[in-house]
C-alpha positions as CSV (number, residue, x, y, z in Angstrom):
1,X,53.4,-35.0,7.1
2,X,50.5,-35.9,4.1
3,X,51.5,-37.8,1.2
4,X,51.1,-35.4,-1.8
5,X,48.6,-37.0,-4.6
6,X,50.0,-38.4,-8.0
7,X,48.3,-39.5,-10.6
8,X,49.0,-40.5,-13.9
9,X,46.9,-41.1,-17.5
10,X,48.0,-43.7,-20.0
11,X,47.1,-41.8,-23.4
12,X,48.7,-44.3,-25.1
13,X,50.4,-47.8,-25.1
14,X,54.3,-45.7,-25.2
15,X,52.8,-42.2,-24.0
16,X,51.8,-41.3,-20.2
17,X,51.0,-38.4,-18.4
18,X,51.6,-37.6,-14.8
19,X,50.8,-35.1,-12.4
20,X,51.7,-34.6,-9.0
21,X,50.7,-32.0,-6.1
22,X,53.6,-30.2,-4.4
23,X,54.4,-28.7,-1.5
24,X,53.0,-25.5,-1.6
25,X,49.3,-26.4,-2.4
26,X,50.5,-26.6,-6.2
27,X,50.5,-29.1,-9.1
28,X,52.4,-29.8,-12.1
29,X,52.3,-32.3,-14.8
30,X,54.7,-33.5,-17.7
31,X,54.7,-36.1,-20.3
32,X,56.9,-38.5,-22.0
33,X,57.5,-41.8,-24.0
34,X,57.8,-45.0,-22.3
35,X,58.5,-47.9,-23.0
36,X,54.8,-49.3,-21.7
37,X,56.3,-52.5,-19.7
38,X,55.1,-50.8,-16.2
39,X,53.5,-47.3,-16.5
40,X,52.9,-47.6,-12.2
41,X,57.0,-47.6,-12.2
42,X,57.4,-45.2,-15.6
43,X,55.7,-42.5,-14.1
44,X,58.5,-41.9,-11.8
45,X,61.0,-41.6,-14.8
46,X,58.0,-39.3,-16.4
47,X,57.8,-36.8,-13.3
48,X,61.8,-36.5,-13.5
49,X,62.2,-36.7,-17.1
50,X,59.2,-35.7,-19.1
51,X,58.4,-32.3,-20.3
52,X,55.8,-30.4,-18.7
53,X,52.4,-29.8,-20.0
54,X,50.4,-26.9,-20.4
55,X,48.0,-25.7,-17.9
56,X,45.0,-25.9,-20.1
57,X,46.1,-29.7,-21.3
58,X,47.0,-30.5,-17.6
59,X,43.4,-29.2,-16.1
60,X,41.6,-31.1,-18.5
61,X,43.7,-34.6,-18.2
62,X,43.6,-34.2,-14.5
63,X,40.2,-32.3,-12.9
64,X,41.3,-34.2,-9.6
65,X,43.5,-31.1,-9.2
66,X,41.4,-28.1,-9.8
67,X,41.5,-26.6,-6.3
68,X,45.4,-26.6,-6.3
69,X,47.2,-23.8,-8.2
70,X,49.5,-24.0,-10.8
71,X,53.2,-24.6,-10.4
72,X,55.0,-21.8,-13.3
């Protein structure tokens, strides 16, 4: 089984956006406020608790996922 890509981008000390590849050759991205202590650890929280980004915004922030379908 291949590992799914996950990326995050820091939009501010306390705001990050996270994108993750899904199991059906698709992906989605989420955004949330975080304490700003460890973005790498906080990214997992954003994946499960963040608000889903609109597709247009997500595609700008994460162009490396352009070949995948957007998860509705």
